[in-house]
C-alpha positions in Angstrom: 0.6 9.8 16.3 2.6 6.5 16.0 2.6 3.4 13.6 3.7 0.1 14.8 6.9 0.6 13.4 7.6 3.7 15.2 7.1 6.5 12.7 4.9 9.5 12.9 1.6 9.2 11.1 -0.3 12.8 10.3 -4.1 12.2 10.1 -5.7 13.5 7.2 -9.6 14.5 6.8 -11.9 11.9 5.6 -15.7 13.0 6.0 -14.9 15.8 8.5 -13.2 13.8 10.7 -9.6 12.6 11.2 -9.4 9.4 9.2 -8.0 7.1 11.9 -11.1 8.0 13.7 -13.2 7.7 10.4 -11.7 4.0 10.2 -12.2 2.8 13.6 -15.9 3.9 13.4 -16.4 2.0 10.4 -14.8 -1.2 12.2 -17.4 -0.4 15.1 -20.2 -0.4 12.7 -19.0 -3.4 10.7 -18.6 -1.7 7.5 -15.6 -3.1 5.3 -13.8 -0.5 3.6 -11.9 -0.6 0.4 -8.6 1.9 0.0 -7.7 2.8 -3.5 -4.9 4.7 -5.2 -1.6 4.7 -6.7 1.2 3.0 -4.8 3.1 4.9 -2.3 -0.1 7.2 -1.4 -0.2 6.0 2.2 -3.0 3.5 2.2 -1.2 1.0 4.6 0.1 3.8 6.9 -3.3 4.8 7.5 -4.5 1.4 8.1 -1.5 0.9 10.5 -2.1 4.2 12.2 -5.9 3.3 13.0 -5.4 -0.3 13.8 -1.6 -1.0 15.5 -3.3 -4.4 16.0 -4.1 -5.3 12.5 -2.6 -8.3 10.4 -1.5 -8.0 6.7 -1.6 -9.9 4.0 0.2 -8.9 1.3 -1.6 -10.0 -2.3 -0.3 -10.7 -5.4 -1.1 -13.2 -8.3 0.7 -15.9 -6.5 -1.5 -15.7 -3.2 -3.5 -19.0 -2.4 -5.7 -20.1 -0.2 -3.2 -21.4 2.2 -1.6 -18.0 2.5 -4.5 -16.7 4.2 -5.9 -19.9 6.2 -2.8 -21.7 6.6 -1.2 -25.1 5.6 0.8 -27.9 7.0 4.4 -27.4 7.9 7.2 -29.9 8.8 8.3 -29.7 12.5 12.1 -30.6 13.0 11.3 -33.8 14.3 9.7 -34.9 11.2 6.0 -34.5 12.0 3.4 -32.1 10.1 1.5 -29.5 11.8 -1.4 -26.9 10.7 -0.2 -23.7 11.1 -3.2 -21.3 11.0 -2.8 -18.0 8.5 -3.5 -14.5 9.1 -7.3 -14.5 8.3 -7.7 -17.3 11.1 -5.6 -15.6 13.4 -7.2 -12.1 13.2 -10.5 -14.1 13.3 -9.7 -15.6 16.5 -7.9 -12.5 18.3 -10.6 -10.3 17.2 -8.2 -8.1 15.4 -8.5 -6.2 11.9 -7.2 -7.9 8.9 -5.6 -5.5 5.9 -5.5 -7.5 2.9 -3.2 -5.2 0.3 -3.5 -5.1 -3.3 -6.4 -7.3 -2.8 -7.2 -6.9 -6.4 -4.2 -8.6 -7.5 -5.6 -12.0 -5.6 -7.3 -14.4 -8.0 -11.1 -14.1 -7.0 -11.3 -17.5 -6.3 -8.7 -17.2 -3.5 -10.0 -13.9 -2.3 -13.7 -15.8 -2.1 -12.4 -17.5 0.9 -12.6 -14.2 3.2 -16.3 -13.5 2.1 -18.1 -15.8 4.8 -16.0 -14.1 7.7 -17.3 -10.6 6.4 -20.7 -11.5 5.8 -23.7 -12.4 8.8 -22.0 -16.1 8.8 -18.8 -14.4 10.3 -17.0 -17.8 10.1 -15.0 -20.0 7.5 -14.4 -23.4 7.2 -10.8 -24.7 6.9 -11.0 -27.5 4.3 -7.2 -28.3 4.5 -7.8 -28.7 8.3 -10.4 -31.3 8.4 -13.3 -28.8 7.9 -12.4 -27.0 10.9 -14.7 -24.0 11.6 -13.5 -20.9 12.5 -15.8 -18.0 14.3 -14.6 -14.4 13.9 -14.6 -12.7 17.7 -15.8 -9.4 18.2 -13.3 -7.1 16.7 -12.5 -8.7 13.7 -12.7 -6.5 10.9 -11.6 -6.4 7.1 -10.1 -3.3 5.2 -8.1 -3.8 1.7 -6.0 -1.9 -0.4 -6.5 -1.7 -4.4 -4.0 0.1 -6.8 -6.0 0.8 -9.8 -2.8 1.4 -12.1 -1.0 -1.6 -11.4 -0.7 -4.4 -13.7 -3.1 -7.3 -13.3 -5.3 -5.4 -10.7 -8.8 -6.4 -11.2 -11.7 -4.8 -9.0 -14.3 -7.9 -9.4 -18.2 -7.3 -8.6 -18.0 -9.7 -5.7 -15.1 -7.9 -4.0 -16.5 -4.3 -4.8 -19.7 -5.3 -3.2 -18.2 -6.8 -0.2 -16.7 -3.4 0.6 -19.3 -1.1 1.2 -17.0 2.0 1.5 -14.6 3.0 -1.1 -11.9 5.6 0.0 -9.5 7.3 -2.3 -5.8 7.9 -1.1 -3.9 10.5 -2.9 -0.6 12.0 -2.0 -0.6 15.0 0.2 1.6 17.1 -1.4 1.2 19.9 1.4 2.2 17.6 4.1 5.5 16.6 2.1 6.5 20.3 2.2 6.0 20.4 5.7 7.9 17.2 6.3 10.9 19.1 4.6 11.0 17.7 1.2 12.4 20.3 -1.4 10.1 23.0 -2.4 11.3 22.2 -6.2 10.8 18.4 -5.8 7.0 19.0 -4.4 6.4 21.5 -7.6 7.5 18.7 -10.1 5.1 16.0 -8.1 2.1 18.7 -8.7 3.2 19.2 -12.0 3.4 15.5 -13.0 0.2 14.5 -11.0 -1.8 17.0 -13.0 -0.8 15.8 -16.3 -1.8 12.3 -14.9 -5.2 13.1 -14.0 -5.5 14.7 -17.5 -4.3 11.3 -19.2 -1.2 12.6 -20.5 1.4 10.2 -18.5 0.8 7.5 -16.4 3.1 8.2 -13.3 3.7 10.9 -10.9 5.9 11.0 -7.8 3.7 10.1 -4.6 4.7 10.8 -1.0 6.8 7.8 -0.4 9.1 9.0 -3.6 9.3 12.7 -2.3 10.4 11.2 1.2 13.0 8.9 -0.7 13.8 12.3 -2.6 14.3 14.0 0.8 16.8 11.3 2.0 18.7 11.2 -1.1 19.5 15.1 -1.3 20.5 14.9 2.5 22.9 11.8 1.5 24.3 13.4 -1.8 22.9 16.3 -3.1 19.7 17.8 -4.9 20.9 17.1 -8.2 21.3 13.4 -7.5 17.7 13.4 -6.1 16.5 15.3 -9.1 18.5 12.6 -11.3 16.7 9.9 -9.9 12.9 11.1 -10.0 13.9 10.6 -13.6 15.4 7.3 -13.3 12.6 5.9 -11.4 10.1 7.0 -13.9 8.5 4.4 -16.1 10.4 4.4 -19.6 7.3 5.6 -21.6 7.1 8.6 -19.1 10.5 9.4 -18.6 11.1 11.9 -21.4 8.4 14.1 -19.8 9.6 13.6 -16.3 13.0 14.7 -17.2 11.3 18.0 -19.3 9.8 19.0 -16.0 12.7 18.4 -13.9 14.5 20.5 -16.4 12.0 23.3 -16.4 11.6 23.6 -12.5 15.4 22.9 -11.4 16.5 25.1 -14.5 19.2 22.4 -15.3 19.2 19.1 -17.0 19.5 15.8 -15.0 20.3 12.3 -16.3 19.0 9.2 -14.4 21.7 8.1 -11.9 24.3 5.8 -13.4 27.8 4.5 -12.8 30.7 6.5 -14.5 34.0 5.4 -15.8 36.4 3.0 -13.5 38.3 5.3 -10.9 41.8 4.7 -11.4 44.6 5.3 -8.8 47.9 7.0 -9.3 51.2 4.9 -9.1 
C-alpha cells in the first residue's frame, strides 16, 4: 500500500482488521477519530494511507481561524480576494480533513470545525460576509494528538467530538523488518519500557529508527548510535547513553564537529 508521497505503508491490526480499513469504516459511519501517541509513531502515515485524498492542517499554538476557513489575499493587480482554507475545501470536495497536533490549537480556534462535524454539517465564514458552507458527502474529520508535547491540551470539548480514541505506538517488529539494525531496535525497546515506567520521558520511535538506518548506511553504526544519544532530550541523555553503551558494547558520544582539518604545504 502506498501513501500519497509514494512511500510504502504497512497496515497494522486495529480491532481485528487492517487499520486503513477500520478508519475507512469510521468515515462511512461518520464517527470522528482521534489518533494519539508520541511524535514519529505513524499517525500521519496511517491517515494518509487510509485517505489518499485528505487535506491536512498542521496545528500549533499560533494557528488561527483563518488558517482553517481562509482569508483575504492581495492579487498582483492590487485587488483583494478571499481564498478558502483547507476546512472549506475539504467540506466542498467531500474529502477527509486531518488536523495534526489538534490539541496544540487554541480551543476557541478549533471550535470553528465543530459545526461541520455535528448534525449541522455546515459552517458560517464570518470573514467572507457570513458565507454558509455545507459539507458534501464524504467529508470527515480525523485528528492527531501528541500527549507528551508541551502545550498539548485535550479539552473536554475536543475529546467529546472525537468519539473514537486510538492509541498509536511504534511497531518495533516492523522496524526490524524494514532493515533497522537489531541493536538499535533493542535500544528503542529498552527505552520504551523505561518510558512506560515513568523513568524517562523519551524513547526512539519508528521515525528515529528509520533515520538511524539511513545514517548507518551514509556513515556507520557508531555514528548512528551517537546520533541516538544526541537527539535525546538533555534530561534523558545520560540514560540513553548508558543503554546504547550496554547494547552496542561501547560508549558513543553525540555527533559533534572536531578539530579543524589542516592541509600540508
